All heavy atoms as an XYZ file, in Angstrom:
821
protein
N      71.826    110.584    120.718
C      73.144    110.952    121.209
C      74.008    109.717    121.452
O      75.215    109.754    121.246
C      72.978    111.768    122.499
C      74.251    112.368    123.004
S      74.866    113.551    121.817
C      76.234    114.203    122.670
N      73.376    108.637    121.889
C      74.117    107.417    122.164
C      74.728    106.837    120.896
O      75.839    106.321    120.918
C      73.191    106.392    122.827
C      73.946    105.234    123.412
O      75.122    105.348    123.716
N      73.268    104.114    123.555
N      73.998    106.938    119.775
C      74.518    106.405    118.512
C      75.745    107.184    118.049
O      76.720    106.600    117.569
C      73.443    106.445    117.430
C      73.888    105.817    116.137
C      72.799    105.768    115.096
O      71.634    106.035    115.421
O      73.141    105.472    113.936
N      75.723    108.502    118.223
C      76.867    109.318    117.830
C      78.091    108.977    118.681
O      79.203    108.851    118.159
C      76.518    110.823    117.928
C      75.476    111.168    116.874
C      77.760    111.674    117.757
C      74.942    112.576    116.969
N      77.895    108.796    119.972
C      79.042    108.442    120.825
C      79.577    107.060    120.464
O      80.796    106.840    120.508
C      78.663    108.510    122.304
O      77.691    107.543    122.618
N      78.709    106.130    120.083
C      79.179    104.813    119.636
C      80.003    104.928    118.361
O      81.014    104.235    118.201
C      77.999    103.868    119.404
C      77.399    103.365    120.697
O      78.040    103.384    121.748
N      76.159    102.914    120.628
N      79.584    105.789    117.445
C      80.326    105.982    116.208
C      81.680    106.644    116.472
O      82.681    106.299    115.836
C      79.517    106.812    115.215
C      78.260    106.138    114.656
C      77.503    107.097    113.742
C      78.602    104.858    113.928
N      81.708    107.577    117.402
C      82.973    108.228    117.762
C      83.932    107.217    118.369
O      85.124    107.187    118.019
C      82.724    109.425    118.708
C      82.015    110.544    117.949
C      84.040    109.921    119.312
C      81.519    111.671    118.821
N      83.431    106.354    119.257
C      84.283    105.320    119.844
C      84.780    104.339    118.789
O      85.939    103.908    118.818
C      83.556    104.578    120.967
C      83.593    105.328    122.257
C      82.555    105.937    122.877
C      84.741    105.596    123.049
N      82.980    106.559    124.021
C      84.324    106.364    124.148
C      86.078    105.264    122.945
C      85.208    106.798    125.132
C      86.961    105.695    123.928
C      86.519    106.454    125.010
N      83.914    103.995    117.839
C      84.331    103.095    116.755
C      85.429    103.751    115.910
O      86.391    103.086    115.505
C      83.136    102.725    115.885
N      85.294    105.044    115.648
C      86.311    105.781    114.905
C      87.643    105.769    115.660
O      88.702    105.531    115.069
C      85.839    107.222    114.657
C      86.836    108.080    113.951
C      87.003    107.994    112.583
C      87.631    108.981    114.650
C      87.931    108.778    111.918
C      88.555    109.780    114.008
C      88.706    109.677    112.633
N      87.596    106.003    116.962
C      88.810    106.022    117.780
C      89.467    104.644    117.805
O      90.692    104.527    117.685
C      88.499    106.525    119.204
C      88.138    108.014    119.153
C      89.668    106.284    120.154
C      87.580    108.573    120.443
N      88.663    103.599    117.910
C      89.213    102.239    117.870
C      89.854    101.982    116.508
O      90.921    101.370    116.418
C      88.128    101.194    118.192
C      88.607     99.787    117.891
C      87.687    101.303    119.645
N      89.222    102.458    115.441
C      89.804    102.323    114.104
C      91.145    103.041    114.003
O      92.087    102.522    113.397
N      91.235    104.228    114.597
C      92.514    104.948    114.629
C      93.586    104.124    115.331
O      94.709    103.987    114.840
C      92.358    106.291    115.345
C      91.691    107.431    114.603
C      91.495    108.617    115.544
C      92.508    107.851    113.403
N      93.233    103.571    116.479
C      94.191    102.782    117.250
C      94.603    101.512    116.506
O      95.787    101.139    116.508
C      93.614    102.433    118.620
C      93.384    103.619    119.554
C      92.680    103.166    120.823
C      94.683    104.313    119.875
N      93.648    100.856    115.862
C      93.972     99.664    115.081
C      94.900    100.014    113.916
O      95.835     99.277    113.601
C      92.698     99.000    114.554
C      91.826     98.290    115.581
C      90.518     97.835    114.943
C      92.550     97.115    116.209
N      94.649    101.144    113.285
C      95.496    101.579    112.182
C      96.903    101.913    112.643
O      97.882    101.560    111.974
N      97.012    102.583    113.773
C      98.338    102.900    114.314
C      99.076    101.615    114.651
O     100.266    101.473    114.341
C      98.216    103.811    115.559
C      99.518    103.885    116.324
C      97.756    105.198    115.145
N      98.375    100.662    115.238
C      99.004     99.386    115.560
C      99.455     98.663    114.292
O     100.588     98.177    114.217
C      98.025     98.503    116.330
C      98.576     97.148    116.684
C      99.076     97.162    118.113
C      97.535     96.079    116.495
N      98.598     98.611    113.277
C      98.919     97.879    112.063
C     100.035     98.549    111.269
O     101.053     97.926    110.962
C      97.677     97.723    111.187
C      97.902     96.852    109.987
C      97.792     95.485    110.093
C      98.240     97.392    108.764
C      98.016     94.663    109.001
C      98.463     96.592    107.664
C      98.350     95.219    107.783
N      99.852     99.822    110.932
C     100.822    100.490    110.064
C     102.088    100.901    110.811
O     103.180    100.883    110.238
C     100.168    101.684    109.363
C      99.077    101.261    108.440
C      97.756    101.500    108.751
C      99.364    100.591    107.265
C      96.740    101.083    107.908
C      98.363    100.168    106.415
C      97.047    100.419    106.737
N     101.960    101.254    112.078
C     103.148    101.519    112.882
C     103.964    100.250    113.087
O     105.192    100.264    113.008
N     103.269     99.139    113.321
C     103.949     97.857    113.443
C     104.639     97.445    112.147
O     105.730     96.879    112.158
N     104.007     97.738    111.026
C     104.612     97.445    109.732
C     105.895     98.248    109.542
O     106.918     97.718    109.108
C     103.625     97.750    108.602
C     104.143     97.600    107.179
C     104.569     96.165    106.914
C     103.079     98.035    106.184
N     105.849     99.526    109.883
C     107.022    100.381    109.741
C     108.169     99.884    110.616
O     109.320     99.798    110.175
C     106.651    101.822    110.086
C     107.757    102.797    109.892
C     108.378    103.129    108.723
C     108.387    103.578    110.906
N     109.341    104.078    108.952
C     109.366    104.375    110.282
C     108.205    103.698    112.273
C     110.167    105.249    110.989
C     108.999    104.585    112.972
C     109.970    105.349    112.331
N     107.848     99.528    111.846
C     108.876     99.025    112.761
C     109.455     97.711    112.244
O     110.671     97.495    112.277
C     108.299     98.853    114.182
C     108.012    100.230    114.781
C     109.233     98.052    115.072
C     107.206    100.190    116.057
N     108.577     96.836    111.738
C     109.043     95.557    111.202
C     109.985     95.758    110.029
O     111.038     95.106    109.936
C     107.848     94.687    110.770
O     106.989     94.479    111.892
C     108.308     93.356    110.223
N     109.638     96.648    109.127
C     110.495     96.899    107.965
C     111.847     97.450    108.411
O     112.888     97.091    107.849
C     109.794     97.847    106.965
C     110.752     98.329    105.896
C     108.602     97.152    106.341
N     111.849     98.300    109.425
C     113.113     98.833    109.939
C     113.976     97.736    110.563
O     115.185     97.738    110.421
C     112.855     99.927    110.988
C     112.259    101.183    110.419
C     113.295    101.871    109.593
C     112.804    103.214    109.152
N     113.763    103.890    108.305
N     113.343     96.785    111.268
C     114.093     95.744    111.963
C     114.501     94.597    111.055
O     115.455     93.898    111.343
C     113.283     95.213    113.142
C     113.148     96.217    114.258
C     112.570     95.578    115.485
C     112.448     96.586    116.585
N     113.625     96.690    117.400
N     113.782     94.385    109.964
C     114.059     93.232    109.107
C     115.411     93.368    108.404
O     116.027     92.363    108.034
C     112.910     93.016    108.092
C     113.021     93.946    106.910
C     112.871     91.581    107.617
N     115.896     94.579    108.267
C     117.178     94.816    107.594
C     118.320     94.125    108.335
O     119.206     93.542    107.717
C     117.444     96.337    107.470
C     116.398     96.960    106.563
C     118.844     96.607    106.959
C     116.397     98.465    106.577
N     118.297     94.165    109.647
C     119.387     93.595    110.449
C     119.051     92.232    111.039
O     119.795     91.719    111.861
C     119.751     94.558    111.586
C     120.237     95.883    111.054
O     120.915     95.939    110.039
N     119.877     96.961    111.723
N     117.928     91.654    110.648
C     117.488     90.388    111.219
C     118.207     89.207    110.575
O     118.499     89.215    109.380
C     115.986     90.232    111.034
O     115.555     88.980    111.496
N     118.455     88.173    111.380
C     119.052     86.949    110.850
C     118.013     86.082    110.154
O     118.371     85.263    109.310
C     119.721     86.171    111.980
C     120.928     86.873    112.553
C     121.572     86.074    113.642
C     122.770     86.846    114.201
N     123.401     86.129    115.291
N     116.751     86.235    110.538
C     115.668     85.468    109.918
C     114.554     86.442    109.484
O     113.489     86.516    110.105
C     115.129     84.393    110.878
C     114.933     84.954    112.288
C     116.008     83.170    110.894
C     114.257     84.001    113.242
N     114.800     87.194    108.423
C     113.847     88.235    108.029
C     112.487     87.690    107.594
O     111.462     88.316    107.854
C     114.543     88.949    106.878
C     115.541     87.989    106.363
C     115.946     87.147    107.529
N     112.463     86.532    106.956
C     111.194     85.969    106.505
C     110.274     85.657    107.670
O     109.077     85.958    107.637
N     110.835     85.042    108.697
C     110.053     84.706    109.879
C     109.556     85.969    110.581
O     108.408     86.022    111.043
C     110.878     83.851    110.840
C     110.169     83.372    112.093
C     108.976     82.489    111.734
C     111.138     82.627    112.990
N     110.389     86.975    110.643
C     109.996     88.240    111.261
C     108.838     88.888    110.494
O     107.866     89.333    111.096
C     111.183     89.200    111.326
C     110.914     90.573    111.939
C     110.490     90.438    113.390
C     112.144     91.450    111.825
N     108.934     88.920    109.167
C     107.871     89.530    108.362
C     106.558     88.758    108.487
O     105.496     89.344    108.677
C     108.286     89.611    106.892
C     109.345     90.647    106.601
S     108.816     92.330    106.913
C     107.678     92.576    105.580
N     106.632     87.434    108.365
C     105.411     86.618    108.437
C     104.809     86.672    109.834
O     103.595     86.837    109.995
C     105.709     85.156    108.011
C     104.531     84.255    108.298
C     106.068     85.106    106.534
N     105.646     86.556    110.850
C     105.149     86.617    112.221
C     104.503     87.950    112.538
O     103.430     88.003    113.155
N     105.135     89.017    112.099
C     104.579     90.353    112.315
C     103.248     90.511    111.595
O     102.279     91.034    112.153
C     105.567     91.414    111.832
O     104.969     92.681    111.844
N     103.191     90.033    110.353
C     101.947     90.142    109.584
C     100.818     89.373    110.253
O      99.707     89.889    110.396
C     102.146     89.644    108.158
C     100.871     89.595    107.368
C     100.285     90.764    106.917
C     100.244     88.390    107.106
C      99.100     90.730    106.206
C      99.066     88.346    106.405
C      98.477     89.515    105.948
N     101.087     88.147    110.661
C     100.046     87.322    111.280
C      99.548     87.971    112.568
O      98.336     88.045    112.811
C     100.570     85.889    111.530
C      99.618     85.093    112.406
C     100.795     85.172    110.208
N     100.446     88.467    113.383
C     100.058     89.122    114.628
C      99.236     90.382    114.358
O      98.161     90.588    114.946
C     101.297     89.460    115.460
C     101.037     90.158    116.791
C     100.290     89.223    117.731
C     102.352     90.600    117.410
N      99.724     91.237    113.442
C      99.031     92.486    113.158
C      97.650     92.243    112.547
O      96.664     92.858    112.952
C      99.864     93.372    112.226
C     101.070     93.982    112.888
C     101.881     94.877    111.971
N     102.585     94.103    110.943
C     102.316     94.177    109.637
N     101.428     95.027    109.200
N     102.980     93.440    108.774
N      97.554     91.327    111.583
C      96.280     91.107    110.909
C      95.280     90.430    111.849
O      94.077     90.714    111.784
C      96.470     90.312    109.588
C      95.275     90.517    108.654
C      96.647     88.845    109.831
C      95.195     91.850    108.033
N      95.760     89.566    112.739
C      94.870     88.921    113.703
C      94.245     89.950    114.634
O      93.024     89.936    114.876
C      95.634     87.861    114.521
O      96.169     86.889    113.621
C      94.737     87.187    115.532
N      95.054     90.856    115.149
C      94.547     91.886    116.058
C      93.570     92.809    115.338
O      92.492     93.129    115.863
C      95.712     92.678    116.681
C      96.515     91.767    117.612
C      95.210     93.907    117.429
C      97.820     92.356    118.082
N      93.911     93.222    114.125
C      93.052     94.147    113.381
C      91.731     93.481    113.005
O      90.656     94.080    113.163
C      93.782     94.696    112.134
C      92.829     95.420    111.215
C      94.907     95.623    112.567
N      91.777     92.266    112.523
C      90.535     91.585    112.152
C      89.644     91.341    113.367
O      88.414     91.487    113.283
C      90.837     90.272    111.435
C      91.346     90.409    110.012
C      91.680     89.029    109.442
C      90.339     91.123    109.135
N      90.248     90.968    114.489
C      89.459     90.793    115.714
C      88.826     92.115    116.143
O      87.654     92.157    116.542
C      90.337     90.229    116.828
N      89.589     93.194    116.041
C      89.048     94.509    116.386
C      87.883     94.910    115.497
O      86.836     95.354    115.978
N      88.041     94.728    114.184
C      86.948     95.040    113.272
C      85.730     94.149    113.530
O      84.593     94.603    113.454
C      87.395     94.892    111.809
C      88.042     96.119    111.245
C      89.403     96.185    111.073
C      87.279     97.208    110.874
C      90.005     97.310    110.551
C      87.856     98.340    110.352
C      89.224     98.401    110.188
N      85.964     92.898    113.818
C      84.866     91.973    114.077
C      84.045     92.424    115.282
O      82.820     92.503    115.221
C      85.415     90.560    114.305
C      84.349     89.562    114.657
C      83.509     89.043    113.685
C      84.177     89.151    115.976
C      82.519     88.126    114.013
C      83.195     88.241    116.313
C      82.368     87.728    115.332
O      81.385     86.843    115.670
N      84.726     92.725    116.389
C      84.006     93.098    117.602
C      83.378     94.485    117.512
O      82.317     94.725    118.095
C      84.910     92.983    118.826
C      85.175     91.565    119.210
C      86.445     91.037    119.112
C      84.147     90.737    119.642
C      86.692     89.718    119.449
C      84.378     89.412    119.976
C      85.659     88.901    119.879
N      83.982     95.391    116.780
C      83.386     96.714    116.607
C      82.152     96.630    115.712
O      81.132     97.249    115.978
C      84.411     97.703    116.001
C      85.447     98.087    117.035
C      83.730     98.959    115.459
C      84.903     98.850    118.216
N      82.240     95.851    114.646
C      81.164     95.816    113.671
C      80.035     94.851    113.962
O      79.127     94.708    113.147
N      80.057     94.201    115.111
C      79.013     93.236    115.433
C      77.624     93.865    115.351
O      77.261     94.696    116.170
C      79.218     92.665    116.835
C      80.127     91.462    116.955
C      80.273     91.044    118.414
C      79.645     90.305    116.124
N      76.893     93.517    114.339
C      75.503     93.938    114.238
C      75.262     95.369    113.809
O      74.107     95.785    113.745
N      76.272     96.130    113.534
C      76.039     97.527    113.152
C      77.046     97.955    112.091
O      78.225     98.161    112.372
C      76.140     98.435    114.370
C      75.652     99.848    114.103
O      75.163    100.120    112.984
O      75.767    100.678    115.021
N      76.562     98.089    110.887
C      77.449     98.442    109.776
C      77.964     99.868    109.905
O      79.047    100.183    109.418
C      76.740     98.248    108.430
C      75.548     99.127    108.225
C      74.261     98.865    108.567
C      75.549    100.424    107.629
N      73.450     99.908    108.233
C      74.211    100.893    107.645
C      76.533    101.235    107.085
C      73.849    102.131    107.153
C      76.169    102.470    106.590
C      74.843    102.899    106.623
N      77.222    100.734    110.602
C      77.676    102.118    110.754
C      78.941    102.187    111.605
O      79.866    102.950    111.303
C      76.578    102.967    111.383
C      75.369    103.149    110.503
C      74.276    103.888    111.242
C      72.985    103.844    110.454
N      71.871    104.380    111.239
N      78.983    101.393    112.666
C      80.183    101.370    113.503
C      81.358    100.765    112.738
O      82.497    101.213    112.889
C      79.933    100.592    114.792
C      79.024    101.303    115.756
C      79.042    100.717    117.147
C      78.621     99.285    117.175
N      78.484     98.751    118.540
N      81.081     99.774    111.904
C      82.133     99.176    111.093
C      82.717    100.192    110.114
O      83.928    100.281    109.949
C      81.592     97.962    110.341
C      82.598     97.135    109.557
C      83.655     96.562    110.480
C      81.890     96.023    108.812
N      81.863    100.990    109.495
C      82.322    102.035    108.572
C      83.123    103.101    109.322
O      84.171    103.554    108.849
C      81.133    102.663    107.805
C      80.451    101.623    106.926
C      81.578    103.870    106.998
C      81.309    101.058    105.822
N      82.647    103.502    110.509
C      83.378    104.497    111.308
C      84.758    103.969    111.693
O      85.751    104.697    111.643
C      82.587    104.860    112.553
N      84.829    102.681    112.037
C      86.107    102.061    112.382
C      87.024    102.032    111.166
O      88.220    102.331    111.276
C      85.852    100.659    112.913
S      87.291     99.839    113.586
N      86.480    101.707    110.012
C      87.281    101.670    108.782
C      87.801    103.059    108.421
O      88.958    103.204    108.010
C      86.443    101.113    107.629
C      87.131    101.033    106.274
C      88.311    100.086    106.341
C      86.146    100.582    105.207
N      86.984    104.079    108.598
C      87.430    105.448    108.314
C      88.571    105.835    109.257
O      89.575    106.412    108.830
C      86.251    106.443    108.414
C      85.268    106.191    107.264
C      86.740    107.886    108.407
C      83.963    106.944    107.390
N      88.445    105.494    110.531
C      89.529    105.752    111.479
C      90.795    105.021    111.104
O      91.902    105.559    111.192
N      90.650    103.779    110.651
C      91.793    102.972    110.214
C      92.500    103.648    109.045
O      93.723    103.749    109.024
C      91.284    101.574    109.817
C      92.356    100.585    109.509
C      93.016     99.921    110.528
C      92.691    100.283    108.202
C      93.996     98.976    110.255
C      93.660     99.344    107.913
C      94.313     98.697    108.945
N      91.741    104.134    108.078
C      92.331    104.771    106.904
C      92.963    106.124    107.254
O      94.004    106.489    106.704
C      91.288    104.937    105.797
C      90.768    103.616    105.253
S      92.058    102.476    104.738
C      92.782    103.376    103.394
N      92.351    106.871    108.158
C      92.937    108.146    108.590
C      94.302    107.897    109.234
O      95.273    108.608    108.956
C      91.992    108.891    109.558
C      92.697    110.021    110.279
C      90.774    109.416    108.807
N      94.368    106.868    110.064
C      95.658    106.578    110.697
C      96.674    106.093    109.662
O      97.868    106.346    109.807
C      95.497    105.554    111.814
O      95.125    104.303    111.294
N      96.212    105.424    108.613
C      97.128    104.985    107.550
C      97.826    106.186    106.921
O      99.047    106.213    106.800
C      96.367    104.216    106.474
C      97.227    103.845    105.292
C      96.388    103.173    104.205
N      97.220    102.812    103.085
C      97.285    103.503    101.948
N      96.562    104.586    101.789
N      98.069    103.112    100.966
N      97.038    107.182    106.527
C      97.628    108.357    105.893
C      98.488    109.153    106.875
O      99.515    109.713    106.495
C      96.546    109.238    105.269
C      95.871    108.587    104.096
C      94.531    108.250    104.142
C      96.585    108.288    102.949
C      93.905    107.640    103.063
C      95.981    107.678    101.861
C      94.639    107.348    101.927
N      98.082    109.180    108.127
C      98.868    109.886    109.149
C     100.212    109.200    109.373
O     101.254    109.868    109.420
C      98.085    109.958    110.464
O      96.816    110.575    110.219
C      98.838    110.750    111.512
N     100.204    107.882    109.498
C     101.456    107.135    109.696
C     102.377    107.304    108.492
O     103.588    107.491    108.642
C     101.165    105.641    109.959
C     100.481    105.445    111.307
C     102.434    104.801    109.866
C     101.352    105.685    112.503
N     101.820    107.244    107.292
C     102.634    107.435    106.086
C     103.281    108.812    106.104
O     104.473    108.960    105.836
C     101.796    107.234    104.811
C     101.461    105.754    104.633
C     102.532    107.759    103.579
C     100.474    105.484    103.524
N     102.512    109.839    106.440
C     103.048    111.201    106.477
C     104.145    111.322    107.540
O     105.213    111.877    107.278
C     101.919    112.195    106.753
C     102.413    113.601    106.946
C     102.799    114.374    105.855
C     102.518    114.155    108.212
C     103.263    115.663    106.022
C     102.988    115.439    108.393
C     103.356    116.194    107.297
O     103.828    117.459    107.475
N     103.879    110.803    108.730
C     104.839    110.946    109.827
C     106.118    110.154    109.580
O     107.215    110.645    109.843
C     104.208    110.512    111.147
C     103.085    111.409    111.670
C     102.464    110.805    112.912
C     103.587    112.814    111.939
N     105.995    108.937    109.082
C     107.196    108.130    108.862
C     107.999    108.639    107.683
O     109.224    108.530    107.683
C     106.842    106.643    108.657
O     105.922    106.522    107.577
C     106.261    106.048    109.917
N     107.323    109.214    106.693
C     108.056    109.779    105.558
C     108.910    110.953    106.038
O     110.069    111.075    105.665
C     107.105    110.247    104.470
C     107.828    110.790    103.244
C     106.892    111.441    102.258
C     106.032    110.455    101.561
N     105.201    111.050    100.504
N     108.342    111.807    106.877
C     109.104    112.963    107.346
C     110.254    112.520    108.262
O     111.329    113.101    108.222
C     108.198    113.968    108.049
O     107.576    113.397    109.177
N     110.058    111.474    109.060
C     111.140    110.967    109.915
C     112.251    110.387    109.044
O     113.436    110.650    109.277
C     110.605    109.894    110.905
C     111.748    109.135    111.551
C     109.731    110.537    111.954
N     111.884    109.603    108.038
C     112.890    109.015    107.151
C     113.637    110.089    106.363
O     114.843    109.980    106.143
C     112.250    108.009    106.196
C     111.842    106.722    106.890
O     112.392    106.450    107.985
O     110.982    106.006    106.348
N     112.931    111.124    105.919
C     113.588    112.208    105.188
C     114.571    112.949    106.085
O     115.664    113.315    105.654
C     112.552    113.166    104.608
C     111.793    112.583    103.433
C     110.649    113.472    102.976
O     110.363    114.488    103.648
O     110.032    113.141    101.954
N     114.205    113.186    107.334
C     115.104    113.852    108.269
C     116.347    113.001    108.525
O     117.462    113.514    108.563
C     114.388    114.140    109.590
C     113.389    115.253    109.503
C     112.673    115.445    110.816
C     111.547    116.459    110.671
N     110.750    116.564    111.903
N     116.154    111.695    108.694
C     117.302    110.808    108.909
C     118.213    110.778    107.692
O     119.443    110.761    107.833
C     116.826    109.391    109.236
C     116.248    109.289    110.628
O     116.494    110.130    111.478
N     115.471    108.249    110.857
N     117.650    110.771    106.500
C     118.459    110.785    105.280
C     119.244    112.087    105.175
O     120.413    112.089    104.765
C     117.567    110.596    104.056
N     118.631    113.201    105.546
C     119.304    114.493    105.498
C     120.466    114.524    106.490
O     121.553    115.017    106.169
C     118.316    115.621    105.801
C     118.910    117.002    105.719
C     119.363    117.349    104.311
O     118.821    116.845    103.329
N     120.350    118.206    104.209
N     120.261    113.972    107.667
C     121.332    113.931    108.673
C     122.488    113.076    108.176
O     123.660    113.445    108.322
C     120.783    113.406    110.019
C     119.849    114.451    110.638
C     121.914    113.055    110.973
C     119.086    113.953    111.838
N     122.181    111.930    107.566
C     123.238    111.057    107.039
C     124.016    111.757    105.935
O     125.230    111.626    105.838
C     122.635    109.755    106.521
C     122.215    108.826    107.618
C     121.617    107.557    107.067
C     121.123    106.668    108.189
N     120.479    105.451    107.694
N     123.315    112.526    105.076
C     123.996    113.269    104.011
C     124.962    114.282    104.595
O     126.084    114.440    104.118
C     122.978    114.001    103.135
C     122.446    113.221    102.006
C     121.563    114.135    101.162
C     121.004    113.432     99.967
N     120.120    114.315     99.187
N     124.511    114.984    105.646
C     125.354    116.004    106.259
C     126.582    115.375    106.919
O     127.680    115.926    106.834
C     124.539    116.794    107.278
C     123.496    117.690    106.635
C     122.589    118.349    107.647
O     122.785    118.128    108.872
O     121.663    119.063    107.221
N     126.408    114.236    107.554
C     127.530    113.574    108.211
C     128.536    113.092    107.174
O     129.740    113.257    107.341
C     127.021    112.393    109.074
C     128.191    111.531    109.553
C     126.238    112.917    110.265
N     128.057    112.502    106.099
C     128.958    112.029    105.034
C     129.641    113.198    104.351
O     130.826    113.143    104.038
C     128.164    111.168    104.010
C     129.009    110.872    102.784
C     127.689    109.873    104.668
N     128.918    114.286    104.137
C     129.478    115.454    103.469
C     130.577    116.097    104.316
O     131.579    116.580    103.772
C     128.358    116.452    103.184
C     128.818    117.657    102.419
N     129.251    117.569    101.123
C     128.935    118.966    102.784
C     129.608    118.787    100.697
N     129.417    119.650    101.688
N     130.401    116.122    105.648
C     131.392    116.725    106.516
C     132.645    115.872    106.627
O     133.734    116.377    106.889
C     130.805    116.961    107.904
C     129.757    118.055    107.922
C     129.107    118.204    109.276
O     129.505    117.502    110.227
O     128.198    119.033    109.392
N     132.512    114.576    106.464
C     133.668    113.680    106.648
C     134.574    113.655    105.481
O     135.006    114.307    104.764
C     133.186    112.242    106.848
């Protein structure tokens, strides 16, 4: 039972790491449009996000490949979830902009 709970926790940590990485990427892309120094923002965001994710994977996977795989699966699940959620938010915003332009 203890091994299953460890795998569940590793999966949850993977979900959180994925939300941090891909959610942070989405926010960075949104902010880089209006930034005065977009290159620095992109590189800084990437370095911060990848450092946190790699550290998380390192500490989760210490000595147990099963926990590392569970963390990776959680990371990938959050990737697809973030893509789905941000696509629907962007589509809704585009639809609102179309309606505003059409009414004007």
